N, C-alpha and C positions, 0 to 999 in steps of 0.2 A: 504494500500500500504506500503510494507516494504522497508527498506533501500536497501536490496539486492533483485533484481528482480528474480523471478522464472518463466522464460519463456521457451518455447520449441524452442531450437536452430535450429531444422530442418525445421521449418516453416518460411515463409516470413513475413514481417511486415503486408502486406495486408491479408494474411491467418490468422494471429493471431487476427487481428481486426475482421475479419469475424467470426472466431470461438467464440470469446467472445461476440460479438454483438448478435449472434444467441440465446444466453441464457438470453437476457434482452429485455423485451417488450418496455421499455422506452428508448432504445438506441437512442442517438442523433447523427445521421450520419453527420449532418451539423457541429456540434461541433467537432466531431472526425476528419473530413476532414480538418477543419480549423487548428486544432492543429497539424495534420500531416504536413501541410504546414509550420506553424509557427516554429515547431521543426525541420524542414528540414529532415523528414524521408520519404524514398521512399518505396512504397508498394512492390516493387520487391526485396528489399534487404532481405537477409537471417538474421534472428534474431541472429544466431550464429556469424555472422560477424560484429555485431554492437559493438561499444565501450560501456564501462560501463555507460557513460553519456547518450548515445543514448538509451540504454535499459531502463534507468530510465525515459527518456522522453516517451517511449512507454508505460511503466507501468502507468505513469500519465494519459495518454489518456484512457487506459483500466479502470482506477480507477474512472474517472470523467464522461466519456461520457454516462454512463447509469443513471446519475442523482441520485445518492444514497441520501437517507435522512440523513444517518450518514456516514461520510467519515473519516477514521482513517489513518493518515499519520505518518510514522516513518522515521525521517530524510529525507524528500522528496526531498530536494534541495542539499543534500550532494555531489552528483556527477555531478552537473550541473555547466556549466561555468557561469560567471557573467551575460551575456546577456540573456541566457535561464532562469537563475534563476529569473531575473526580469520579464520575460514573464510569468513564473509560478506564481509569486506573484500577477501579474495583473490578472491572471486567477482565483486565489483564491478570490481576491477581487470581481470578477464578480460572482463567485459561492455563496458567502456568502450574496449576496443581496436577495437571496431567504429566506424568514423568516421560511420556513419549513425545512431548511437544517442545520445540525450541522456538523462542521468540527473540529476534534481534531488533533492537531499537536504535535508530540514529537520531539524536536530538541534542539541541542546545538548551532545552529547558531542564536543567540538571536537577532542580528541586523536585520535579515530577518523576523523572526516571529512577532516581535513587530509591524511591518507595517500592519499586517492583523488581529491579534488576538484582542479580546475584553475582554476575561477572562483568568486569569493566574492561573496555578496550578504548584507550585514549590515543587519538591520532591528531597530529598537528603538522601542517606543511608537508604532508606525505610521509611522515615518519611515525613509527609506533613508539609511544612514550611509556605505555603501561598496558599490561594484559594480565589480569589477576582477579581473584574474587574480591568483591567490594568490602566484605568484612575484614579481609586480610589487609587491604589498602588502608582502611580506616585505622587499623591498629598500628600502622607505621608512622602516623603523624599525631603529634600532641602539641598543645599550646599551653604555656605556663604563664599565668598572671601573677606577678610578684608585687608585694607592697612592703616597704621598709618598716621595721618595728621602731626604729629610732628616727634619725634624720633622713639619710639617703642610702640608697643601695650602693654597693661597690661599683666602681666604674667598669671593672672586669667581671662579667657574669660567666663563670666557668662551666657552661653546659656543653655536653658533647653532642655532636651531630646537629649543629644549629643550621637551620635553613634561613631564618632571618630573626631580627630582634629590634625592638623599639625601647629605648631607655629614656625615662623622663625624671631623673633624679630619685624621687622617692618611690617610683613605680616603674615597672617594665613588663613587656610582653615578649616572650621568647617562643619561637616555633621550632621544634626539633623533628628530625626524621630518623626512623629506625633506632630509636633509643628505648631501652627497656624502662617500664614505668618505675620499677624499684630504683633504677639508676637515677632517674629524673628526681625522685623524692630525696634520694641521698644527696644529690648535688644542690637541691633547693634548700634542704635543711642546713647545709653547710654555710649558707648565706645568712642564716639567722633572720628570716623574714617570714611574713605570711605568704602563702602561695596557694594557687588553685590550678589543677591540671584538667584541661578540657580536651575532648576529641573534636575533630573538625567535621563539618558537613562536606558532602561531595563537591559542592561548588567551590569551596575554599581549597580543597585538595586539588581539584582540577587546575586552578590558578597556580598553585605551587608546582605542580608537575610540569605544566606547559611553560609558565613564565618564570618559575623559580623564585616567586616572591608573593 
């Protein structure tokens, strides 16, 4: 399913579904009808009169109702409003429960895809920067927020595997990569300060992987 739907404008929604379903022996009519209702699409509406978002919803139905073993999605939620986008993410969560199905999503809306993916492939300028499980990737990055107990923090913050840091006298934020949490705690305790260790969301990690900051 591509970002820009290629549908026949002269057909109705119902005729489009009938046309596509006729070519798939595994077509799930119950799922298709449920999604038509959830996405608020009327069978009698002409495809040419649908909005961009409505066409995207129809494309989603055509893409998933025949239960493909491999589903390729290119920016599938780009034209969807927030409510329908969440419905679509819920649908993906439902589909991936099938162990015989693989779903590949190409998207720049990282806050959405991180809710459903389990494997990450980051590509930038034609190069592969990362290919690993999302949980494993999250465990590699930590951000430490530091606050001085007295006046100021030491000018040298001796953390290992630092990706970047911001030092503001009595406070600092340090991001580390591939550092064990116990090691981070040991190094923070040595500074005699208050500290909090946080994990990063996927969007922050993406920026670090691609831009290094």
